[in-house]
C-alpha positions as CSV (number, residue, x, y, z in Angstrom):
1,M,15.0,11.8,13.2
2,D,12.2,13.7,14.8
3,A,9.3,11.6,16.0
4,G,6.9,13.8,14.1
5,W,8.0,12.3,10.8
6,V,7.3,8.7,11.9
7,P,3.7,8.6,10.5
8,A,4.8,9.9,7.1
9,V,7.7,7.5,6.9
10,L,5.4,4.5,7.8
11,A,2.8,5.6,5.2
12,V,5.5,5.8,2.5
13,V,6.7,2.3,3.5
14,V,3.1,1.0,3.3
15,V,2.7,2.6,-0.2
16,V,5.9,1.0,-1.4
17,G,5.0,-2.3,0.0
18,Q,1.6,-2.3,-1.6
19,L,3.0,-1.3,-5.0
20,V,5.5,-4.2,-4.7
21,Y,2.6,-6.5,-4.0
22,V,0.6,-5.3,-7.0
23,L,3.6,-5.7,-9.2
24,A,4.2,-9.2,-7.9
25,C,0.5,-10.1,-8.6
26,A,0.9,-8.8,-12.1
27,F,4.0,-10.8,-12.8
28,S,2.5,-14.0,-11.4
29,A,-0.7,-13.6,-13.4
30,A,0.1,-16.6,-15.6
31,E,0.7,-19.0,-12.7
32,P,-2.2,-21.4,-11.7
33,R,-4.0,-20.6,-8.4
34,T,-6.6,-22.1,-6.2
35,A,-9.9,-20.4,-5.7
36,A,-8.9,-19.2,-2.3
37,D,-5.7,-17.6,-3.6
38,T,-7.8,-15.8,-6.3
39,R,-10.2,-14.4,-3.7
40,R,-7.4,-13.3,-1.4
41,R,-5.6,-11.6,-4.3
42,T,-8.8,-9.9,-5.5
43,R,-9.6,-8.6,-2.0
44,A,-6.1,-7.2,-1.6
45,L,-6.2,-5.5,-5.0
46,R,-9.6,-4.0,-4.2
47,M,-8.1,-2.5,-1.0
48,T,-5.2,-0.9,-2.9
49,P,-6.9,2.4,-3.9
50,W,-8.1,3.0,-0.3
51,L,-4.7,2.1,1.2
52,L,-2.9,4.5,-1.2
53,L,-5.5,7.2,-0.5
54,V,-5.2,6.9,3.3
55,S,-1.4,6.7,3.2
56,T,-1.2,9.8,0.9
57,A,-3.4,11.6,3.3
58,V,-1.2,10.7,6.2
59,V,1.9,12.0,4.4
60,A,0.1,15.2,3.4
61,V,-1.2,15.9,6.9
62,T,2.2,15.2,8.4
63,L,3.9,17.5,5.9
64,L,1.4,20.3,6.5
65,L,1.7,20.0,10.3
66,R,5.5,19.9,10.1
67,W,5.7,22.9,7.8
């Protein structure tokens, strides 16, 4: 694999990992949590759009540069 693809592959891995985390949070919504867990989960979910935006931008720039 060419080293130029590494940022795009890592960005895709980050996107998949974040989506798995969001799904896990949705499936565990009925479980009781402490206040600290709730704050941590809320902070991570607020970060999701930015993380997906940056990861998508990395993939797009890598694809444009490799084309």
